[in-house]
SERO-4910 file (N, C-alpha, C, O; in steps of 0.05 Angstrom, whole numbers):
BEGIN
 pado doro    nc1    nc2    nc3   cac1   cac2   cac3    cc1    cc2    cc3    oc1    oc2    oc3
  Met    A    -59   -133    380    -51   -107    367    -29    -94    386    -32    -94    410
  Val    A     -8    -83    374     14    -73    383      5    -43    394     -8    -28    380
  Lys    A     12    -36    421      7     -9    430     24     11    414     47      5    405
  Asp    A     12     35    410     27     53    392     53     61    402     72     67    387
  Phe    A     55     61    431     84     73    440    103     50    439    127     55    444
  Leu    A     96     27    432    115      4    427    122      1    398    141    -13    391
  Arg    A    105     13    379    111      7    351    131     23    342    133     46    350
  Gln    A    148     11    326    170     23    312    173     17    283    172     -7    275
  Ser    A    178     37    266    179     30    239    207     15    233    227     20    246
  Pro    A    206     -5    212    230    -17    208    251      1    195    274     -7    190
  Leu    A    241     25    188    262     45    176    269     67    194    281     87    187
  Ala    A    260     63    220    265     85    242    295     91    244    302    115    249
  His    A    314     74    241    341     78    246    354     93    222    378     98    222
  Leu    A    338     97    202    350    113    178    344    145    183    354    162    169
  His    A    327    151    205    322    180    210    312    193    184    323    215    178
  Leu    A    294    184    170    283    197    147    273    224    150    276    241    133
  Glu    A    260    230    173    248    256    176    270    275    180    264    299    176
  Ala    A    293    271    188    315    288    191    328    296    165    342    315    163
  Arg    A    322    278    145    336    282    121    320    303    104    331    314     85
  Asn    A    296    307    111    281    329     99    262    338    119    238    331    118
  Pro    A    271    355    139    254    363    160    230    380    154    211    381    170
  Leu    A    230    394    130    207    411    123    188    396    108    165    404    105
  Gly    A    196    373     98    178    356     81    171    368     53    152    360     40
  Gly    A    188    386     45    180    398     20    194    382     -3    212    366      2
  Ala    A    184    388    -27    196    375    -51    211    395    -69    201    417    -75
  Ser    A    233    388    -78    246    405    -96    235    403   -124    228    381   -133
  Pro    A    233    426   -138    220    425   -165    237    410   -186    227    403   -207
  Asp    A    264    404   -178    282    389   -195    281    360   -190    293    344   -204
  Ala    A    267    352   -169    265    323   -163    249    306   -181    225    311   -185
  Gly    A    260    287   -193    244    268   -212    229    247   -196    210    236   -206
  Val    A    239    242   -172    228    220   -157    223    229   -129    242    240   -117
  Leu    A    198    225   -116    191    233    -89    189    207    -75    178    188    -86
  Ile    A    199    204    -49    196    179    -35    190    185     -6    202    203      5
  Ser    A    172    170      7    167    173     35    159    144     46    150    127     31
  Glu    A    162    140     72    150    117     84    124    128     97    124    147    111
  Leu    A    101    115     92     78    122    103     76    113    133     87     93    141
  Lys    A     61    129    148     57    121    175     42     92    174     30     84    154
  His    A     47     79    197     37     54    202      8     52    191     -9     68    195
  Arg    A      4     29    175    -25     24    166    -39      0    178    -26    -21    181
  Thr    A    -62      2    185    -79    -23    190    -79    -42    167    -87    -33    146
  Gln    A    -72    -67    169    -74    -84    148    -87   -111    156    -76   -124    173
  Ile    A   -109   -119    145   -124   -141    155   -130   -159    129   -143   -150    110
  Thr    A   -121   -183    130   -124   -203    109   -153   -213    113   -161   -221    135
  Val    A   -168   -214     90   -196   -225     92   -197   -248     70   -192   -245     46
  Arg    A   -205   -271     81   -210   -294     61   -237   -302     61   -250   -303     82
  Gly    A   -248   -309     39   -274   -318     33   -282   -324      3   -265   -322    -15
  Gln    A   -305   -331     -2   -313   -337    -30   -331   -313    -41   -352   -307    -30
  Ser    A   -322   -301    -62   -336   -281    -76   -363   -290    -87   -381   -275    -94
  Thr    A   -365   -316    -87   -393   -328    -97   -413   -330    -76   -436   -338    -82
  Asp    A   -405   -324    -50   -423   -327    -26   -435   -301    -23   -422   -283    -13
  Pro    A   -460   -298    -31   -474   -270    -25   -474   -261      2   -473   -236      7
  Ala    A   -475   -279     23   -474   -269     51   -447   -258     59   -445   -238     74
  Phe    A   -426   -272     49   -399   -264     52   -396   -233     40   -387   -215     53
  Met    A   -403   -231     15   -402   -206      2   -417   -183     13   -407   -160     13
  Gln    A   -442   -189     23   -459   -169     36   -447   -162     63   -449   -138     70
  Gly    A   -436   -180     77   -424   -176    101   -402   -156     99   -401   -137    115
  Ile    A   -385   -160     83   -363   -141     81   -371   -116     72   -360    -96     83
  Lys    A   -391   -112     53   -402    -86     45   -414    -72     70   -412    -47     72
  Lys    A   -427    -87     87   -442    -76    109   -420    -66    129   -424    -45    142
  Ala    A   -398    -79    131   -377    -70    150   -362    -48    142   -356    -31    159
  Leu    A   -355    -47    116   -336    -26    107   -350     -5     92   -340     17     89
  Gly    A   -374     -9     82   -386     12     66   -385     12     39   -396     30     26
  Phe    A   -370    -10     26   -367    -13     -2   -363    -42     -8   -360    -59     10
  Ala    A   -363    -49    -31   -361    -79    -39   -332    -87    -44   -316    -70    -52
  Leu    A   -325   -111    -39   -300   -122    -47   -296   -123    -76   -313   -130    -91
  Pro    A   -270   -114    -84   -265   -114   -114   -260   -143   -121   -242   -156   -111
  Thr    A   -278   -153   -142   -276   -180   -152   -261   -183   -175   -254   -205   -182
  Gln    A   -255   -163   -191   -237   -163   -215   -208   -167   -207   -199   -153   -190
  Ala    A   -193   -185   -218   -165   -189   -212   -148   -165   -213   -151   -149   -232
  Cys    A   -130   -160   -195   -111   -138   -193   -123   -110   -192   -113    -92   -205
  Thr    A   -145   -109   -177   -158    -83   -175   -161    -78   -145   -159    -95   -128
  Ala    A   -166    -51   -141   -170    -42   -112   -196    -25   -112   -205    -14   -132
  Ala    A   -208    -24    -88   -230     -5    -84   -225      9    -58   -211     -1    -41
  Gly    A   -238     36    -56   -229     51    -34   -247     74    -29   -267     78    -43
  Lys    A   -240     88     -5   -256    112      2   -235    136      4   -211    131      3
  Ala    A   -245    160      6   -224    183      9   -211    183     35   -189    194     38
  Asp    A   -224    169     57   -211    172     83   -189    153     89   -180    149    111
  Gly    A   -180    139     66   -155    122     68   -161     94     69   -143     77     69
  Leu    A   -187     87     71   -196     56     72   -196     47     45   -209     59     28
  His    A   -179     23     40   -181     10     14   -181    -19     23   -177    -28     45
  Ile    A   -189    -34     -3   -190    -62     -4   -176    -68    -27   -184    -61    -49
  Leu    A   -152    -83    -24   -135    -93    -48   -142   -122    -54   -142   -138    -35
  Trp    A   -147   -129    -79   -150   -154    -87   -121   -171    -88   -103   -164   -103
  Met    A   -120   -191    -73    -94   -206    -70    -96   -232    -83    -75   -244    -87
  Gly    A   -121   -243    -90   -123   -270   -101   -153   -276   -104   -170   -261    -95
  Pro    A   -159   -299   -118   -190   -304   -122   -207   -307    -96   -231   -303    -96
  Asp    A   -193   -313    -73   -210   -313    -48   -195   -299    -27   -197   -306     -4
  Glu    A   -179   -279    -32   -162   -263    -13   -162   -235    -18   -161   -228    -42
  Trp    A   -163   -218      3   -163   -189      1   -149   -178     24   -149   -190     45
  Leu    A   -138   -155     19   -124   -139     39   -138   -114     46   -138    -97     28
  Val    A   -150   -110     69   -165    -86     79   -140    -66     91   -126    -73    110
  Val    A   -137    -44     79   -119    -24     90   -133      3     99   -149     14     85
  Ala    A   -125     10    122   -135     35    134   -116     49    153    -96     37    161
  Pro    A   -122     75    160   -106     88    181   -103     71    206   -120     55    212
  Pro    A    -83     74    223    -80     57    247   -102     61    269   -108     42    284
  Glu    A   -111     84    270   -131     91    293   -156     77    289   -172     75    308
  Asn    A   -163     66    263   -187     52    256   -186     23    261   -207     10    259
  Glu    A   -162     11    267   -157    -17    266   -178    -32    286   -192    -51    277
  Pro    A   -181    -24    312   -199    -39    328   -228    -39    318   -242    -59    318
  Leu    A   -237    -16    309   -265    -15    300   -270    -30    274   -291    -42    269
  Ile    A   -251    -28    258   -253    -44    231   -254    -74    236   -271    -89    226
  Met    A   -236    -82    253   -233   -111    261   -261   -121    272   -271   -142    265
  Glu    A   -271   -104    292   -295   -112    306   -320   -111    287   -338   -127    290
  Lys    A   -321    -93    267   -342    -94    249   -342   -119    229   -362   -131    222
  Leu    A   -316   -124    221   -314   -149    204   -319   -174    217   -328   -193    204
  Ile    A   -313   -177    244   -318   -202    258   -348   -205    262   -358   -227    260
  Lys    A   -361   -182    268   -390   -184    270   -404   -189    246   -423   -205    246
  Ala    A   -396   -178    227   -407   -183    197   -405   -211    189   -425   -222    179
  Leu    A   -382   -223    192   -374   -249    183   -379   -273    202   -372   -296    197
  Glu    A   -392   -266    224   -397   -287    244   -415   -309    231   -436   -304    218
  Gly    A   -404   -335    235   -418   -357    224   -415   -364    196   -428   -382    187
  Leu    A   -398   -348    182   -396   -353    152   -370   -366    150   -353   -366    169
  Asp    A   -365   -379    125   -341   -391    119   -320   -369    109   -317   -364     85
  Ala    A   -308   -356    128   -288   -336    124   -268   -334    144   -269   -346    166
  Ala    A   -248   -320    138   -225   -317    157   -213   -289    158   -212   -276    137
  Leu    A   -205   -279    181   -195   -252    185   -166   -255    198   -164   -270    217
  Val    A   -146   -243    190   -118   -244    201   -107   -215    200   -103   -202    179
  Asp    A   -102   -204    226    -91   -179    228    -59   -180    221    -43   -190    237
  Val    A    -51   -170    198    -24   -173    190    -10   -142    189      9   -137    174
  Ser    A    -21   -125    207    -11    -97    207     17    -93    212     29    -74    202
  Glu    A     29   -112    229     55   -109    235     77   -121    216    101   -118    219
  Ser    A     65   -134    196     84   -151    178     97   -137    156    117   -146    145
  Arg    A     85   -111    149     94    -97    126     96    -67    132     80    -57    148
  Thr    A    113    -53    119    112    -25    119    105    -16     89    106    -31     69
  Val    A     98     11     87     90     20     62    107     43     53    109     63     67
  Ile    A    120     40     31    136     61     19    120     74     -4    110     60    -22
  Gln    A    118    102     -4    105    115    -26    124    126    -44    143    139    -35
  Leu    A    119    122    -71    135    128    -94    121    147   -113    100    140   -122
  Ser    A    130    171   -119    114    187   -139    134    205   -155    158    204   -149
  Gly    A    123    220   -174    140    237   -188    143    229   -219    134    208   -228
  Gln    A    155    247   -232    158    242   -261    172    217   -270    165    206   -290
  Gln    A    191    209   -255    208    186   -261    202    161   -243    217    141   -243
  Ala    A    180    162   -228    174    140   -211    171    114   -225    182     94   -217
  Arg    A    156    115   -247    152     92   -265    179     80   -275    183     56   -273
  Ala    A    197     98   -284    223     90   -293    240     77   -272    254     58   -278
  Val    A    238     85   -246    252     70   -224    243     42   -222    258     23   -221
  Leu    A    214     41   -221    205     13   -217    211     -5   -241    213    -30   -239
  Asn    A    213      7   -263    219     -9   -288    247    -23   -287    253    -43   -300
  Lys    A    265     -8   -270    291    -20   -268    293    -47   -255    312    -62   -259
  Gly    A    273    -54   -238    271    -77   -221    247    -94   -222    246   -114   -207
  Cys    A    228    -87   -238    203    -99   -239    196   -108   -265    198    -92   -284
  Ser    A    185   -134   -270    181   -145   -296    152   -139   -305    144   -147   -327
  Ile    A    134   -125   -288    108   -121   -294    105    -96   -315    120    -76   -312
  Asp    A     89    -97   -333     86    -75   -352     72    -52   -337     48    -54   -331
  Leu    A     85    -33   -331     73     -9   -315     64     15   -336     56     36   -328
  His    A     65      9   -361     55     31   -379     30     42   -373     13     25   -366
  Pro    A     22     67   -373     -3     79   -366    -28     67   -381    -51     69   -372
  Arg    A    -21     54   -405    -43     42   -419    -51     16   -404    -74      8   -407
  Thr    A    -33      2   -389    -38    -23   -378    -41    -23   -350    -58    -39   -340
  Phe    A    -27     -6   -333    -27     -5   -305    -38     22   -297    -24     42   -303
  Thr    A    -57     25   -286    -72     51   -280    -81     55   -251    -81     35   -236
  Pro    A    -89     79   -243    -97     84   -216   -119     61   -208   -137     55   -224
  Gly    A   -116     51   -184   -138     31   -176   -128      2   -181   -142    -17   -174
  Gln    A   -104     -1   -194    -94    -27   -198    -74    -36   -179    -59    -19   -169
  Val    A    -72    -62   -172    -54    -72   -155    -44   -101   -163    -58   -118   -174
  Val    A    -18   -105   -156     -6   -129   -165     14   -140   -143     27   -126   -129
  Asn    A     14   -168   -142     36   -176   -126     58   -186   -142     54   -204   -158
  Thr    A     82   -176   -140    103   -182   -158    131   -180   -142    132   -176   -118
  Leu    A    152   -182   -159    177   -176   -147    190   -151   -159    188   -144   -182
  Leu    A    203   -137   -139    218   -111   -144    247   -117   -135    251   -123   -112
  Ala    A    266   -115   -152    296   -121   -144    295   -147   -128    307   -148   -107
  Arg    A    280   -167   -138    280   -194   -127    268   -198    -99    269   -220    -87
  Ala    A    257   -176    -88    239   -176    -65    211   -174    -69    202   -158    -85
  His    A    194   -192    -55    167   -193    -57    153   -167    -48    159   -157    -26
  Ile    A    137   -157    -63    122   -133    -58     91   -136    -68     83   -153    -84
  Thr    A     75   -117    -55     50   -111    -67     49    -85    -77     54    -66    -62
  Leu    A     43    -82   -102     47    -53   -115     18    -43   -122      2    -57   -135
  His    A     13    -20   -111    -14     -7   -114    -13     20   -125     -5     38   -110
  Gln    A    -20     24   -150    -20     52   -161    -45     65   -149    -68     56   -155
  Thr    A    -42     85   -131    -62     97   -118    -74    122   -135    -98    128   -132
  Ala    A    -57    135   -151    -69    158   -163    -50    167   -187    -27    158   -189
  Thr    A    -60    186   -203    -44    199   -222    -49    230   -217    -72    240   -219
  Gln    A    -28    244   -211    -32    273   -208    -44    288   -230    -34    288   -252
  Lys    A    -67    303   -224    -83    315   -246    -67    336   -262    -70    338   -286
  Ser    A    -50    351   -247    -37    371   -259    -12    365   -275     -3    380   -294
  Thr    A      0    342   -267     26    333   -278     25    306   -295     42    301   -311
  Arg    A      3    289   -289     -1    265   -298     18    244   -286     18    222   -296
  Phe    A     35    251   -265     53    234   -254     40    215   -237     21    222   -223
  Pro    A     49    189   -237     36    170   -220     44    170   -191     65    182   -185
  Thr    A     31    157   -173     34    154   -147     32    123   -139     11    112   -145
  Tyr    A     52    110   -126     51     82   -119     55     78    -91     72     91    -78
  Asn    A     38     58    -79     43     50    -53     58     23    -55     49      5    -69
  Ile    A     80     20    -43     96     -7    -46     94    -19    -16    103     -8      4
  Tyr    A     79    -44    -15     78    -57      9    102    -78     11    103    -96     -6
  Val    A    119    -76     30    143    -93     34    144   -105     62    137    -93     82
  His    A    152   -130     62    155   -142     89    176   -128    104    196   -118     93
  Arg    A    172   -127    131    191   -113    149    219   -121    146    236   -103    148
  Ser    A    227   -147    140    252   -154    138    266   -146    113    290   -145    112
  Tyr    A    252   -138     92    261   -127     68    261    -98     66    271    -87     46
  Ala    A    248    -85     86    243    -55     83    269    -39     79    268    -21     62
  Glu    A    292    -42     93    315    -28     89    329    -32     61    340    -15     47
  Tyr    A    328    -58     57    337    -65     31    322    -51      7    334    -40    -12
  Met    A    295    -52     10    279    -39    -13    282     -6    -13    283      7    -34
  Trp    A    283      4     10    289     33     11    318     39     -2    322     57    -18
  Ser    A    335     24      7    364     29     -4    362     26    -34    371     44    -48
  Trp    A    352      6    -45    351     -1    -72    337     23    -87    349     35   -105
  Ile    A    311     30    -79    300     55    -91    316     78    -91    316     91   -112
  Glu    A    329     87    -70    345    109    -68    369    107    -90    375    126   -105
  Asp    A    380     84    -91    403     82   -112    391     80   -139    405     90   -157
  Ala    A    369     69   -146    357     69   -171    348     99   -179    345    106   -203
  Ser    A    343    116   -158    332    141   -163    352    162   -170    346    184   -181
  Arg    A    374    157   -163    396    180   -159    399    194   -188    404    219   -188
  Glu    A    398    181   -211    401    195   -236    381    215   -240    385    234   -255
  Tyr    A    357    210   -228    335    227   -236    330    250   -216    314    268   -221
  Gly    A    343    249   -193    339    270   -172    320    261   -153    296    258   -159
  Leu    A    328    254   -128    312    242   -109    308    258    -86    327    269    -75
  Glu    A    280    262    -76    273    278    -53    257    261    -37    238    248    -46
  Ile    A    265    262     -8    250    248     11    230    268     22    237    291     29
  Thr    A    206    258     23    185    276     32    175    267     60    181    246     69
  Ala    A    158    285     73    149    279     99    133    255    101    117    248     83
  Thr    A    135    241    123    115    220    129     89    224    128     82    246    138
  Lys    A     70    210    118     42    218    114     26    198    131      1    200    132
***
């Protein structure tokens, strides 16, 4: 695990905080964008048909792995499990929980046919929301994101502007019904992805919000 004082965002050189120091959002902005603070990311592999594996995960994290394709499960404290494939999941949590979560998972899965890999440093997370967030994604993504087919709690591995991403719709704002998406992108593509989203959002009005 990288020590906090050595960790640097792949977008640090863009000085995003300085571009909106107050972190507020203009009422005219159709798209809100921010880079989330570093997230704990742990790949878990195992068989959902193995009761011991499933019970071990539930005991360690407090809730069950999602077994339905392209779905996620989570808690209000920011701990989520994203379905990545028939035998693969991504555990996502705030950075301060990384050692404890890994320790709990190792203990719960000891002796089982399972694998854990800490991939926290491999991706950054860009959050996209607002009235036109879906329209921006539709410019570069072939997945049907219509609210009838892609809803909060759904996740998919796909391409956005030809770059591989994991797309997780985390919520829909109750008052406005606007969607919020978390975009997991590999560090080497982070600047490209941010720049593409900025360019694709200009016609709608773009606001950079505070890092969360």
